[in-house]
ROBAVEX-402936 format. One record per residue (C-alpha): x negated, y, z. Coordinates in nm, 4 decimals, m for minus. Each point is the difference from the previous one (the first is absolute). Layout:
! residues N
PALO         px         py         pz
PALO          X          Y          Z
...
//
This chain:
! residues 394
PALO         px         py         pz
PALO     2.2109    m1.3651    m1.9759
PALO    m0.2353     0.2100    m0.2122
PALO     0.0730    m0.0139    m0.3703
PALO     0.3590    m0.1170     0.0467
PALO     0.3094     0.1960    m0.0936
PALO     0.3317     0.0108     0.1777
PALO     0.1919    m0.0123    m0.3268
PALO     0.0930    m0.3323    m0.1572
PALO     0.0733     0.1695    m0.3291
PALO    m0.2360    m0.1052    m0.2839
PALO    m0.2570     0.2583    m0.1013
PALO     0.0736    m0.0240    m0.3721
PALO     0.2953     0.1989    m0.1321
PALO     0.2789    m0.2513    m0.0550
PALO     0.0452     0.1190    m0.3581
PALO    m0.3464    m0.1414    m0.0773
PALO     0.0215    m0.3119     0.2164
PALO     0.0755    m0.2318    m0.2933
PALO    m0.3055     0.1011    m0.2021
PALO    m0.3142    m0.0684     0.2058
PALO    m0.3369    m0.0203    m0.1772
PALO     0.0285     0.0028    m0.3782
PALO    m0.0642    m0.3183    m0.1929
PALO    m0.2718     0.1859    m0.1926
PALO    m0.2047     0.0494     0.3162
PALO     0.0442    m0.3649     0.0975
PALO    m0.0981    m0.1377    m0.3387
PALO    m0.2905     0.2396    m0.0532
PALO    m0.1389    m0.1026     0.3403
PALO     0.0412    m0.3644    m0.1017
PALO    m0.1910     0.0688    m0.3225
PALO    m0.2908     0.1456     0.1958
PALO     0.0017    m0.2793     0.2577
PALO    m0.0073    m0.2746    m0.2646
PALO    m0.2072     0.1728    m0.2680
PALO     0.2892    m0.0364    m0.2430
PALO     0.0748     0.1954    m0.3158
PALO     0.2611     0.2564     0.1016
PALO     0.2776     0.0085    m0.2584
PALO     0.2471     0.1116     0.2644
PALO    m0.0306     0.3729     0.0534
PALO     0.0387     0.2150    m0.3091
PALO    m0.3191     0.1969    m0.0322
PALO    m0.2574    m0.0145    m0.2817
PALO    m0.3520    m0.1257     0.0705
PALO    m0.1565     0.2647    m0.2271
PALO     0.0296     0.3787     0.0001
PALO     0.1760     0.2040    m0.2664
PALO    m0.1543     0.2374    m0.2560
PALO    m0.3430     0.1339     0.0918
PALO     0.0900     0.3524    m0.1136
PALO     0.2903     0.0069     0.2460
PALO    m0.2177    m0.1221     0.2856
PALO    m0.2494     0.2723    m0.0892
PALO     0.2829     0.2546    m0.0014
PALO     0.0653    m0.0895     0.3644
PALO    m0.3695     0.0363     0.0847
PALO    m0.0045     0.3358    m0.1763
PALO     0.3024     0.1198     0.1970
PALO    m0.1674    m0.1040     0.3262
PALO    m0.3201     0.1822    m0.0865
PALO     0.1841     0.3100    m0.1168
PALO     0.1981     0.0138     0.3229
PALO     0.3365    m0.0542    m0.1708
PALO     0.2383    m0.1888     0.2262
PALO    m0.2390    m0.0477     0.2914
PALO     0.2370     0.2044     0.2152
PALO     0.3784    m0.0365     0.0150
PALO     0.1427     0.0201    m0.3524
PALO     0.3377     0.1712    m0.0544
PALO     0.2948    m0.1918     0.1443
PALO     0.1626    m0.0787    m0.3376
PALO    m0.3378    m0.1004    m0.1505
PALO    m0.2699     0.1939    m0.1812
PALO     0.1415     0.2046    m0.2911
PALO    m0.2303    m0.1691    m0.2538
PALO     0.1419    m0.3421     0.0853
PALO     0.3621     0.1112     0.0074
PALO    m0.0466     0.1582    m0.3411
PALO    m0.1652    m0.3176    m0.1321
PALO     0.2850    m0.2173     0.1334
PALO     0.2589     0.2197    m0.1682
PALO    m0.1971    m0.0090    m0.3268
PALO    m0.0228    m0.3804     0.0199
PALO     0.3760    m0.0386     0.0489
PALO     0.0696     0.2309    m0.2935
PALO    m0.2542    m0.1589    m0.2330
PALO     0.0897    m0.3609     0.0760
PALO     0.3753     0.0194     0.0556
PALO     0.1285     0.3401    m0.1069
PALO     0.0893     0.0838     0.3611
PALO    m0.0569     0.3656     0.0855
PALO    m0.0824     0.0800     0.3648
PALO    m0.0992     0.3275     0.1624
PALO    m0.3377    m0.0626     0.1719
PALO     0.0886     0.2486     0.2745
PALO     0.3455    m0.1260     0.0988
PALO     0.0437    m0.3505    m0.1456
PALO    m0.3302    m0.1764     0.0724
PALO    m0.1309    m0.1169     0.3385
PALO    m0.3333    m0.1754     0.0603
PALO    m0.0008    m0.2758     0.2648
PALO    m0.2431    m0.2356     0.1728
PALO     0.0595    m0.2748    m0.2516
PALO     0.3337    m0.1398    m0.1122
PALO     0.0534    m0.1618     0.3399
PALO     0.0328     0.3402     0.1665
PALO     0.2191     0.1224    m0.2846
PALO     0.2384    m0.2921     0.0582
PALO     0.0047     0.0559     0.3763
PALO     0.0498     0.3762    m0.0286
PALO     0.2770    m0.0389    m0.2584
PALO     0.1933    m0.2491     0.2109
PALO    m0.0513     0.1901     0.3251
PALO     0.1195     0.3167    m0.1719
PALO     0.2992    m0.1353    m0.1889
PALO     0.1377    m0.2807     0.2191
PALO     0.1879     0.0484     0.3254
PALO     0.0873    m0.2656     0.2614
PALO     0.2667    m0.2297    m0.1357
PALO    m0.0616     0.0799    m0.3670
PALO    m0.0390    m0.3000    m0.2263
PALO    m0.2964    m0.0271    m0.2360
PALO     0.0285    m0.2473    m0.2854
PALO    m0.3409    m0.1413    m0.0922
PALO    m0.1103    m0.2585    m0.2538
PALO    m0.1160    m0.3177     0.1734
PALO    m0.2773    m0.1146     0.0252
PALO    m0.1182     0.3434     0.1063
PALO    m0.3335     0.1552     0.0971
PALO    m0.0228    m0.0398     0.3771
PALO    m0.0205     0.3702     0.0860
PALO     0.3501     0.0518    m0.1436
PALO     0.1618    m0.1963     0.2810
PALO    m0.2069     0.1701     0.2692
PALO     0.0737     0.3487    m0.1342
PALO     0.3735    m0.0687    m0.0225
PALO    m0.0088    m0.1277     0.3582
PALO    m0.1892     0.3058     0.1242
PALO     0.2641     0.2211    m0.1600
PALO     0.2730    m0.1968     0.1771
PALO     0.1459    m0.1190    m0.3278
PALO     0.1302    m0.3428    m0.0889
PALO    m0.1661    m0.1802    m0.2895
PALO     0.2206    m0.1873    m0.2414
PALO    m0.2037    m0.2297    m0.2244
PALO     0.0937    m0.0893    m0.3556
PALO    m0.2050    m0.3031    m0.0949
PALO    m0.1905    m0.0344    m0.3273
PALO     0.0288    m0.3654    m0.1037
PALO    m0.2122    m0.2032    m0.2419
PALO     0.1622    m0.0639    m0.3356
PALO    m0.1675    m0.0988    m0.3269
PALO    m0.3498     0.0835     0.1167
PALO     0.0631     0.3315     0.1754
PALO     0.1725     0.1355     0.3076
PALO     0.3215     0.1749    m0.1009
PALO     0.2310     0.2545     0.1585
PALO     0.3648    m0.1062     0.0283
PALO     0.1836     0.3235    m0.0762
PALO     0.3294    m0.1330     0.1369
PALO    m0.1732    m0.0812     0.3271
PALO    m0.1500     0.3494     0.0082
PALO     0.3379     0.1620    m0.0544
PALO     0.1586    m0.2173     0.2698
PALO    m0.2714     0.1010     0.2483
PALO     0.0977     0.3688    m0.0157
PALO     0.2570     0.1066     0.2599
PALO     0.1324     0.3277     0.1358
PALO    m0.2925    m0.0069     0.2445
PALO    m0.2662    m0.0243    m0.2706
PALO    m0.2221     0.3088    m0.0052
PALO    m0.2849    m0.1014    m0.2250
PALO    m0.1314    m0.2524    m0.2522
PALO    m0.3670    m0.0956     0.0371
PALO    m0.1284    m0.1211    m0.3362
PALO    m0.3460    m0.1357    m0.0823
PALO    m0.1010    m0.0465    m0.3633
PALO    m0.2449    m0.1376    m0.1040
PALO     0.0914    m0.2235     0.2914
PALO    m0.2301    m0.1259     0.2735
PALO    m0.0196    m0.2940     0.0698
PALO     0.1845    m0.1621    m0.2928
PALO    m0.1561     0.1969    m0.2873
PALO     0.3409     0.0689    m0.1529
PALO     0.0465     0.3204    m0.2003
PALO     0.3625     0.1102    m0.0126
PALO     0.1331     0.0308    m0.3538
PALO     0.1643     0.3053    m0.1522
PALO     0.3418    m0.1665     0.0348
PALO    m0.0601    m0.0856     0.3650
PALO    m0.1192     0.3520     0.0805
PALO     0.2955     0.1533    m0.1836
PALO     0.2349    m0.2081     0.2137
PALO    m0.1799     0.1084     0.3181
PALO     0.0269     0.3630    m0.1099
PALO     0.3696    m0.0314    m0.0793
PALO     0.0635    m0.1522     0.3423
PALO    m0.1955     0.2747     0.1777
PALO     0.1913     0.2736    m0.1817
PALO     0.3370    m0.1695     0.0477
PALO    m0.0519    m0.0479     0.3760
PALO    m0.1957     0.3245     0.0508
PALO    m0.3084    m0.1752     0.1359
PALO    m0.3543     0.1207     0.0447
PALO    m0.2724    m0.2189    m0.1508
PALO    m0.3632    m0.0429     0.1051
PALO    m0.2121    m0.1635    m0.2698
PALO    m0.3402    m0.1537     0.0697
PALO    m0.1890     0.0193    m0.3304
PALO    m0.3595    m0.0493     0.1154
PALO    m0.0655    m0.2658    m0.2665
PALO     0.1376     0.2182    m0.2819
PALO    m0.3165    m0.0407    m0.2105
PALO    m0.0231    m0.3767     0.0466
PALO     0.2620    m0.1472    m0.2313
PALO    m0.0717    m0.2878    m0.2364
PALO     0.1265    m0.1745    m0.3102
PALO     0.3229     0.1626    m0.1204
PALO     0.0892     0.1631     0.3328
PALO     0.0435     0.3774     0.0245
PALO    m0.0007     0.2196     0.3088
PALO     0.2982     0.2354    m0.0060
PALO     0.0342     0.2402     0.2953
PALO     0.3513    m0.0044     0.1404
PALO    m0.0094     0.3810     0.0158
PALO     0.0150     0.0091    m0.3818
PALO     0.3500    m0.1535    m0.0078
PALO     0.3153     0.2151    m0.0154
PALO     0.0967     0.1506     0.3342
PALO    m0.3128    m0.1256     0.1782
PALO    m0.2431     0.2937    m0.0102
PALO     0.1727     0.1771     0.2896
PALO     0.0533    m0.3076     0.2208
PALO    m0.3279    m0.1940    m0.0434
PALO    m0.3151     0.0175     0.2119
PALO    m0.2763    m0.1479    m0.2173
PALO    m0.3156    m0.1290     0.1701
PALO    m0.3377    m0.0435    m0.1701
PALO    m0.3527    m0.0771     0.1115
PALO    m0.3569     0.0311    m0.1183
PALO    m0.1265    m0.3093     0.1814
PALO     0.1426    m0.2671    m0.2300
PALO    m0.0532     0.1911    m0.3250
PALO    m0.3601     0.1098     0.0551
PALO    m0.1217    m0.2799     0.2323
PALO    m0.0760     0.2250     0.2966
PALO     0.2489    m0.1416     0.2495
PALO    m0.1966     0.1272     0.3010
PALO     0.0455     0.3630    m0.1014
PALO     0.3708    m0.0112     0.0924
PALO     0.1322     0.2613    m0.2412
PALO     0.3654    m0.0318    m0.0915
PALO     0.2762     0.2374    m0.0991
PALO     0.3685     0.0737    m0.0199
PALO     0.1788     0.1722    m0.2882
PALO     0.3613     0.1040     0.0444
PALO     0.2428     0.2912    m0.0026
PALO    m0.0961     0.2859     0.2360
PALO     0.2526    m0.0834     0.2733
PALO    m0.1176    m0.3630     0.0101
PALO    m0.3676     0.0972     0.0089
PALO     0.0722     0.2442     0.2846
PALO     0.1680    m0.2780     0.1961
PALO    m0.2835    m0.2492    m0.0553
PALO    m0.2599     0.2632     0.0843
PALO     0.1784     0.0748     0.3289
PALO    m0.0592    m0.3611     0.1072
PALO    m0.3440    m0.0343    m0.1595
PALO    m0.1449     0.3009     0.1865
PALO     0.0437    m0.1870     0.3284
PALO    m0.1633    m0.3190    m0.1256
PALO    m0.3471     0.0792    m0.1367
PALO     0.0685     0.3700    m0.0688
PALO    m0.2772    m0.0126    m0.2629
PALO    m0.2575    m0.2546    m0.1155
PALO    m0.2676    m0.0880    m0.2554
PALO    m0.1064     0.3586    m0.0778
PALO    m0.3024    m0.0548    m0.2284
PALO     0.1628    m0.3020    m0.1617
PALO     0.2967     0.2117    m0.1079
PALO    m0.2285     0.2013    m0.2267
PALO    m0.1436    m0.3193    m0.1482
PALO     0.3458    m0.1456    m0.0658
PALO     0.0965     0.3228    m0.1768
PALO    m0.2805    m0.0744    m0.2460
PALO     0.1012    m0.3665    m0.0243
PALO     0.3519     0.0920    m0.1059
PALO    m0.1482     0.1816    m0.2991
PALO    m0.1773    m0.3116    m0.1307
PALO     0.0860    m0.0831    m0.3628
PALO     0.2484    m0.2692    m0.0985
PALO    m0.2930    m0.2240    m0.0930
PALO    m0.0802    m0.0388     0.3714
PALO     0.3450    m0.1416     0.0769
PALO    m0.0114    m0.2333    m0.2996
PALO    m0.3394    m0.1380     0.0991
PALO     0.1096    m0.0329     0.3631
PALO     0.3108    m0.1921    m0.1053
PALO    m0.1949    m0.2294    m0.2337
PALO    m0.2480    m0.0813     0.2753
PALO     0.2745    m0.0877     0.2453
PALO     0.1833    m0.2055    m0.2620
PALO    m0.3135    m0.2088    m0.0558
PALO    m0.0245    m0.0553     0.3753
PALO     0.3656    m0.0971     0.0156
PALO    m0.0572    m0.2673    m0.2609
PALO    m0.3048    m0.1472     0.1772
PALO     0.1886    m0.0396     0.3262
PALO     0.3311    m0.1064    m0.1570
PALO    m0.1686    m0.2758    m0.1987
PALO    m0.1939    m0.1151     0.3057
PALO     0.3139    m0.0119     0.2135
PALO     0.1894    m0.1883    m0.2698
PALO    m0.2830    m0.2534    m0.0286
PALO     0.0063    m0.0424     0.3781
PALO     0.3675    m0.0994    m0.0149
PALO     0.1794     0.3169     0.1083
PALO     0.3062     0.1286    m0.1802
PALO    m0.1175     0.3431    m0.1148
PALO     0.2163     0.3051    m0.0631
PALO    m0.2129     0.2109    m0.2326
PALO     0.0465     0.3604     0.1138
PALO     0.1094     0.2727    m0.2398
PALO    m0.1637     0.2560     0.2289
PALO    m0.2076     0.0626     0.3175
PALO    m0.3045    m0.2105     0.0826
PALO     0.1714    m0.2831     0.1806
PALO     0.1095    m0.3457    m0.1116
PALO     0.2819    m0.1753     0.1837
PALO    m0.0080    m0.3787    m0.0036
PALO     0.2315    m0.2802     0.1114
PALO    m0.1779    m0.2631     0.2115
PALO     0.2701    m0.2666    m0.0222
PALO    m0.1624    m0.1770    m0.2993
PALO    m0.2947    m0.0604     0.2365
PALO     0.2281    m0.1817     0.2424
PALO     0.0047     0.3027     0.2325
PALO     0.2933     0.2099     0.1162
PALO    m0.1238     0.2190     0.2877
PALO    m0.1979     0.2978    m0.1284
PALO    m0.1191     0.1005     0.3467
PALO    m0.1467    m0.3419     0.0764
PALO    m0.1431    m0.0266    m0.3501
PALO    m0.1772     0.3399     0.0172
PALO    m0.1373    m0.0612     0.3485
PALO    m0.1462    m0.3337    m0.1135
PALO    m0.1205     0.1165    m0.3419
PALO    m0.3296     0.1574     0.1183
PALO    m0.1155    m0.3315     0.1475
PALO     0.1372    m0.2042    m0.2891
PALO    m0.1247     0.2132    m0.2891
PALO    m0.1908     0.3018     0.1299
PALO     0.2630     0.2412    m0.1340
PALO     0.2363     0.2376     0.1813
PALO     0.3505     0.0889    m0.1240
PALO     0.3136     0.1567     0.1493
PALO     0.3280    m0.1830     0.0752
PALO     0.2802     0.1917    m0.1704
PALO     0.2393    m0.0844     0.2826
PALO    m0.1388     0.2962     0.1966
PALO     0.1648     0.2243    m0.2598
PALO     0.3474    m0.1476     0.0524
PALO     0.2735     0.0441     0.2598
PALO     0.1103    m0.3494    m0.1015
PALO    m0.3237    m0.1866     0.0706
PALO     0.1405    m0.3202    m0.1493
PALO     0.0545     0.1714    m0.3361
PALO    m0.3670     0.0934    m0.0124
PALO    m0.1416    m0.3128     0.1641
PALO    m0.1391    m0.1774    m0.3097
PALO    m0.1590     0.3063    m0.1605
PALO    m0.3618     0.1117     0.0407
PALO    m0.1679     0.3141    m0.1376
PALO    m0.3532     0.0262    m0.1408
PALO    m0.1781     0.3252    m0.0956
PALO    m0.1994     0.0114    m0.3248
PALO    m0.1565     0.3472     0.0412
PALO    m0.3424    m0.1602     0.0508
PALO    m0.3083    m0.0517    m0.2146
PALO     0.0416    m0.2646    m0.2693
PALO    m0.2722    m0.2216     0.1451
PALO     0.1747     0.0077     0.3388
PALO     0.3298    m0.1002    m0.1589
PALO    m0.1645    m0.2855    m0.1918
PALO    m0.1571    m0.1289     0.3209
PALO     0.3344     0.0243     0.1798
PALO     0.1724    m0.1837    m0.2854
PALO    m0.2606    m0.2765     0.0149
PALO     0.0400    m0.0360     0.3760
PALO     0.3793    m0.0225    m0.0333
PALO    m0.0244    m0.2604    m0.2758
PALO    m0.2181    m0.2207     0.2174
PALO     0.2237     0.0412     0.3052
//
């Protein structure tokens, strides 16, 4: 019959069969359908600095980036990235051989894993993990080995003994995210030193997702793993403009690493997007030169938003884990008499007119993540107050 195929094999590559549609698409659609406040997907509801937006307009009008930009990224941006790493962290990178511009951090993660992982290699990742990690490991043919962050004294903590036990002779790479999405944990100097010692001892590569590097609160401090002894030559560091400058739709990310690692990642990246975001690259180059006062004001604004939502969630009866970084709050729904995050989040729009994300989607062990739910606070203060009021009256 017309339209039928003789093959019974599923159309979707079996490596992706477990993933399906992302929870973000499902929950964002639910927000639209119910007219709910969307605190699920992590994007701001206001644009970043006006001068940076105008820099993009200027690049468009001047014809800079309207055609294919250079494969590694425009020189101005690569130079700005290297200057940022040196100024902020004392890390010196050659813009020509040690910096690669990508279509957001998501492509950087995918390209790094596709380049560095072969079928059968094990990748140790902190769980809960951003959902693209699992998909990228699967596409590379690797095997993910989760090490679970567990709540203890108000924060999610890394068990270093569990991390060490997870590494075997088949381990190729550690995938580290700090500041950590979704839990908001920022790994301490002692924890990072232990990770570095393990990587050096077992001769492991490390990919670090640092997209929330400028969003750390209270006494937390972002320390790039590449700054630790023995790590500069084995670490692929990933950054992004979207979270720092509130232009998530521009999709400008980057990789900094030793030349041989950048060459490997670029070999995979060139067959993904090849290049992207031409005019926006010039604008991000200007953004990276913003003074320290910008980052301080940005952090203060997000901290105020964190407090509005955290207090509202606490008043509504959630157990709240105040994040030390990112713009997400993880909560425990068991004090509300709930235990299934999926069911809770699917019912929440009708019950309270608010959308959140069940953390279980970020776990291999769905039971371990079942009672936890994530809310985003990167929204206008009046939106967060309205959401808090709706949750309190649930």
